[in-house]
LOVEXBA-367410 format. One record per residue (C-alpha): chain; y, x, z; residue in one letter. Coordinates in Angstrom, 2 decimals. Layout:
# LOVEXBA-367410
+-------+---------+---------+---------+-----+
: chain :       Y :       X :       Z : res :
+-------+---------+---------+---------+-----+
:     A :       Y :       X :       Z :   A :
...
+-------+---------+---------+---------+-----+
***
This chain:
# LOVEXBA-367410
+-------+---------+---------+---------+-----+
: chain :       Y :       X :       Z : res :
+-------+---------+---------+---------+-----+
:     A :   14.99 :   -9.91 :    6.85 :   M :
:     A :   11.75 :  -10.93 :    5.20 :   I :
:     A :   11.76 :   -9.86 :    1.55 :   L :
:     A :    9.80 :  -11.50 :   -1.28 :   P :
:     A :    6.66 :   -9.64 :   -2.35 :   I :
:     A :    6.56 :   -8.75 :   -6.04 :   V :
:     A :    3.54 :  -10.32 :   -7.76 :   A :
:     A :    1.11 :   -8.77 :  -10.21 :   Y :
:     A :    2.62 :   -8.75 :  -13.68 :   G :
:     A :    6.10 :   -7.67 :  -12.57 :   H :
:     A :    7.10 :   -4.42 :  -14.36 :   P :
:     A :    8.27 :   -2.65 :  -11.16 :   V :
:     A :    4.61 :   -2.44 :  -10.08 :   L :
:     A :    3.88 :   -0.26 :  -13.12 :   R :
:     A :    6.92 :    2.01 :  -12.70 :   T :
:     A :    6.65 :    5.54 :  -11.28 :   V :
:     A :    8.99 :    5.50 :   -8.27 :   A :
:     A :   11.83 :    7.97 :   -7.77 :   K :
:     A :   12.51 :   10.32 :   -4.85 :   D :
:     A :   15.54 :    9.41 :   -2.74 :   I :
:     A :   18.05 :   11.28 :   -0.57 :   T :
:     A :   19.06 :   10.55 :    3.03 :   P :
:     A :   22.21 :    8.93 :    1.61 :   E :
:     A :   20.21 :    6.14 :   -0.07 :   F :
:     A :   22.23 :    2.95 :    0.61 :   P :
:     A :   21.10 :    0.92 :    3.63 :   A :
:     A :   17.83 :    2.86 :    3.95 :   L :
:     A :   17.44 :    2.09 :    7.68 :   D :
:     A :   17.82 :   -1.63 :    7.01 :   Q :
:     A :   15.37 :   -1.51 :    4.09 :   L :
:     A :   12.77 :    0.16 :    6.31 :   I :
:     A :   13.27 :   -2.50 :    9.02 :   L :
:     A :   13.00 :   -5.25 :    6.38 :   D :
:     A :    9.81 :   -3.70 :    5.00 :   M :
:     A :    8.20 :   -3.64 :    8.46 :   W :
:     A :    9.20 :   -7.26 :    9.05 :   E :
:     A :    7.95 :   -8.30 :    5.60 :   T :
:     A :    4.64 :   -6.45 :    6.02 :   M :
:     A :    3.89 :   -8.01 :    9.41 :   Y :
:     A :    4.98 :  -11.48 :    8.28 :   Y :
:     A :    2.62 :  -11.18 :    5.28 :   S :
:     A :   -0.27 :   -9.88 :    7.43 :   N :
:     A :   -0.37 :   -6.54 :    5.64 :   G :
:     A :   -1.23 :   -3.08 :    6.96 :   V :
:     A :    0.93 :   -1.25 :    4.42 :   G :
:     A :    3.81 :   -2.01 :    2.10 :   L :
:     A :    5.39 :    0.08 :   -0.64 :   A :
:     A :    8.97 :   -0.23 :   -1.87 :   A :
:     A :    7.89 :   -1.29 :   -5.40 :   P :
:     A :    6.28 :   -4.34 :   -3.77 :   Q :
:     A :    9.74 :   -5.44 :   -2.64 :   V :
:     A :   11.30 :   -4.65 :   -6.04 :   N :
:     A :   12.63 :   -1.16 :   -5.23 :   R :
:     A :   11.48 :    1.67 :   -7.52 :   D :
:     A :   11.77 :    4.35 :   -4.83 :   I :
:     A :    9.19 :    6.57 :   -3.11 :   R :
:     A :    8.98 :    4.77 :    0.22 :   L :
:     A :    6.13 :    3.04 :    2.01 :   F :
:     A :    5.23 :    1.96 :    5.53 :   V :
:     A :    1.75 :    1.96 :    7.08 :   V :
:     A :    0.38 :    0.48 :   10.29 :   D :
:     A :   -3.33 :    1.20 :   10.21 :   S :
:     A :   -3.43 :    1.15 :   14.03 :   A :
:     A :   -3.56 :   -2.64 :   13.90 :   Q :
:     A :   -6.85 :   -2.40 :   11.95 :   I :
:     A :   -8.42 :   -0.47 :   14.84 :   F :
:     A :   -7.04 :   -2.93 :   17.38 :   D :
:     A :   -9.15 :   -5.62 :   15.69 :   N :
:     A :  -12.40 :   -3.65 :   15.25 :   L :
:     A :  -15.42 :   -4.17 :   17.46 :   E :
:     A :  -16.48 :   -1.12 :   19.53 :   P :
:     A :  -19.48 :   -0.50 :   17.24 :   D :
:     A :  -17.21 :   -0.53 :   14.18 :   E :
:     A :  -14.77 :    1.95 :   15.79 :   K :
:     A :  -17.64 :    4.44 :   16.09 :   K :
:     A :  -17.81 :    4.56 :   12.28 :   E :
:     A :  -14.34 :    6.20 :   12.24 :   Y :
:     A :  -14.40 :    8.70 :   15.14 :   P :
:     A :  -11.49 :   10.80 :   13.84 :   D :
:     A :   -9.21 :    7.90 :   12.93 :   D :
:     A :   -7.33 :    5.80 :   15.46 :   E :
:     A :   -4.73 :    4.60 :   12.99 :   G :
:     A :   -1.03 :    5.33 :   12.67 :   I :
:     A :    2.28 :    3.54 :   12.38 :   K :
:     A :    4.50 :    5.61 :   10.08 :   S :
:     A :    7.18 :    5.64 :    7.41 :   V :
:     A :    6.57 :    7.79 :    4.32 :   F :
:     A :    9.58 :    8.81 :    2.20 :   I :
:     A :    9.25 :   10.90 :   -0.99 :   N :
:     A :    5.51 :   11.28 :   -0.39 :   A :
:     A :    3.52 :   13.62 :   -2.60 :   H :
:     A :   -0.21 :   14.26 :   -2.30 :   I :
:     A :   -1.17 :   17.91 :   -1.87 :   K :
:     A :   -4.95 :   17.60 :   -1.64 :   E :
:     A :   -7.77 :   15.07 :   -1.76 :   L :
:     A :  -11.06 :   16.09 :   -0.11 :   T :
:     A :  -14.37 :   14.63 :    0.97 :   G :
:     A :  -16.77 :   12.22 :   -0.66 :   E :
:     A :  -15.56 :    9.06 :   -2.36 :   D :
:     A :  -16.54 :    6.04 :   -0.29 :   W :
:     A :  -16.28 :    2.30 :   -0.96 :   P :
:     A :  -14.19 :   -0.16 :    1.00 :   Y :
:     A :  -13.15 :   -3.71 :    0.21 :   N :
:     A :   -9.42 :   -3.65 :   -0.57 :   E :
:     A :   -6.81 :   -6.31 :   -1.19 :   G :
:     A :   -3.11 :   -6.22 :   -1.95 :   C :
:     A :   -0.17 :   -8.44 :   -1.03 :   L :
:     A :    0.99 :   -8.25 :   -4.68 :   S :
:     A :   -2.43 :   -9.43 :   -5.88 :   I :
:     A :   -3.28 :  -12.20 :   -3.41 :   P :
:     A :   -6.71 :  -13.78 :   -3.08 :   K :
:     A :   -8.48 :  -10.89 :   -4.85 :   I :
:     A :  -10.51 :   -8.29 :   -2.99 :   R :
:     A :  -12.75 :   -5.63 :   -4.50 :   E :
:     A :  -14.65 :   -2.55 :   -3.41 :   D :
:     A :  -12.70 :    0.58 :   -4.32 :   V :
:     A :  -13.90 :    4.18 :   -4.14 :   L :
:     A :  -11.45 :    6.63 :   -2.61 :   R :
:     A :  -11.77 :   10.14 :   -1.12 :   P :
:     A :  -12.34 :   10.49 :    2.63 :   E :
:     A :   -9.29 :   12.63 :    3.27 :   E :
:     A :   -5.74 :   13.12 :    1.98 :   V :
:     A :   -3.20 :   15.83 :    2.74 :   T :
:     A :    0.29 :   14.56 :    2.03 :   I :
:     A :    3.83 :   15.90 :    2.31 :   E :
:     A :    6.62 :   13.44 :    3.03 :   Y :
:     A :    9.74 :   12.78 :    5.06 :   F :
:     A :    9.70 :   10.45 :    8.04 :   D :
:     A :   12.36 :    7.79 :    8.70 :   E :
:     A :   14.68 :   10.49 :   10.10 :   N :
:     A :   14.22 :   12.57 :    6.94 :   F :
:     A :   12.28 :   15.19 :    8.88 :   Q :
:     A :    9.71 :   16.94 :    6.64 :   P :
:     A :    6.07 :   16.28 :    7.46 :   Q :
:     A :    2.77 :   17.61 :    6.14 :   S :
:     A :   -0.32 :   15.94 :    7.54 :   R :
:     A :   -3.95 :   15.31 :    6.75 :   T :
:     A :   -5.35 :   11.81 :    7.25 :   F :
:     A :   -8.90 :   10.52 :    6.94 :   N :
:     A :  -10.96 :    7.35 :    7.06 :   G :
:     A :   -9.28 :    3.96 :    6.83 :   I :
:     A :   -5.84 :    5.48 :    7.43 :   T :
:     A :   -6.28 :    7.78 :    4.43 :   A :
:     A :   -7.36 :    4.77 :    2.38 :   R :
:     A :   -4.29 :    2.72 :    3.32 :   V :
:     A :   -2.04 :    5.69 :    2.53 :   I :
:     A :   -3.74 :    6.21 :   -0.84 :   L :
:     A :   -3.42 :    2.50 :   -1.65 :   H :
:     A :    0.31 :    2.53 :   -0.89 :   E :
:     A :    0.78 :    5.88 :   -2.62 :   Y :
:     A :   -0.73 :    4.38 :   -5.77 :   D :
:     A :    2.15 :    1.87 :   -5.80 :   H :
:     A :    4.60 :    4.79 :   -6.02 :   L :
:     A :    2.71 :    6.02 :   -9.08 :   E :
:     A :    2.70 :    2.64 :  -10.82 :   G :
:     A :   -0.98 :    2.05 :  -10.07 :   K :
:     A :   -2.79 :   -0.87 :   -8.45 :   L :
:     A :   -6.12 :   -1.04 :   -6.63 :   F :
:     A :   -7.61 :   -2.98 :   -9.54 :   I :
:     A :   -7.10 :    0.13 :  -11.70 :   D :
:     A :   -9.92 :    1.74 :   -9.69 :   H :
:     A :  -12.55 :   -0.91 :  -10.44 :   I :
:     A :  -14.90 :   -0.95 :  -13.41 :   K :
:     A :  -13.50 :   -2.39 :  -16.68 :   P :
:     A :  -16.09 :   -5.21 :  -16.77 :   L :
:     A :  -15.11 :   -6.32 :  -13.26 :   K :
:     A :  -11.42 :   -6.20 :  -14.25 :   R :
:     A :  -12.20 :   -8.30 :  -17.32 :   K :
:     A :  -13.88 :  -10.90 :  -15.11 :   L :
:     A :  -10.71 :  -11.02 :  -12.96 :   L :
:     A :   -8.38 :  -11.48 :  -15.95 :   K :
:     A :   -7.98 :  -15.26 :  -15.49 :   G :
:     A :   -7.10 :  -14.91 :  -11.80 :   K :
:     A :   -4.69 :  -12.05 :  -12.55 :   L :
:     A :   -3.01 :  -14.09 :  -15.29 :   D :
:     A :   -2.61 :  -16.99 :  -12.86 :   D :
:     A :   -0.97 :  -14.70 :  -10.30 :   I :
:     A :    1.45 :  -13.31 :  -12.89 :   S :
:     A :    2.40 :  -16.88 :  -13.88 :   K :
:     A :    3.02 :  -17.90 :  -10.27 :   G :
:     A :   -0.10 :  -20.07 :  -10.05 :   K :
:     A :   -1.10 :  -18.85 :   -6.60 :   V :
:     A :   -0.46 :  -20.19 :   -3.11 :   R :
:     A :    0.27 :  -17.81 :   -0.26 :   V :
:     A :    1.95 :  -18.02 :    3.13 :   D :
:     A :    4.73 :  -15.62 :    2.15 :   Y :
:     A :    7.48 :  -15.57 :   -0.47 :   R :
:     A :    6.66 :  -13.96 :   -3.79 :   M :
:     A :    8.71 :  -12.79 :   -6.74 :   M :
:     A :    7.19 :  -13.25 :  -10.19 :   F :
:     A :    7.99 :  -11.59 :  -13.53 :   A :
:     A :   10.36 :  -13.60 :  -15.67 :   K :
+-------+---------+---------+---------+-----+
***
């Protein structure tokens, strides 16, 4: 089932998400719904707070980014082919490498894209969809997508990483989004 995406201004996007147990109600269905919602909305990642659930869960399919890159562009990321994974109860263990800019967007903040600096590499501990413990290091665009989705679990948004002046210039657009004055090709849920 395709779920509505929570829009900027909704309080769940500023809530620190909670860890869950394997007994979380209908977890398998929620994960399936999140995949379906992410693909329908043309996203490469989706966090549970974006579908109005304050739990530590996100899905990432950065492999589809690499499927659409030109051969020359793929050479820029030699150690990153992308992944398709579920992250439950994720917690960052280490950030390494130089901060590098990349133009990011967010399904919860449609029609706004900005360059964001993030570290090259992240080591993260999490459970997969079968609640098997994982500890992996990711780099490049995959690390960036993971860090973007991880921010949602911490109540942060990509616009929190841009300079205050730039954020001030975006205030009108952000206010419009929070009031529902935005047109997108997917269902959204706005703060009341």
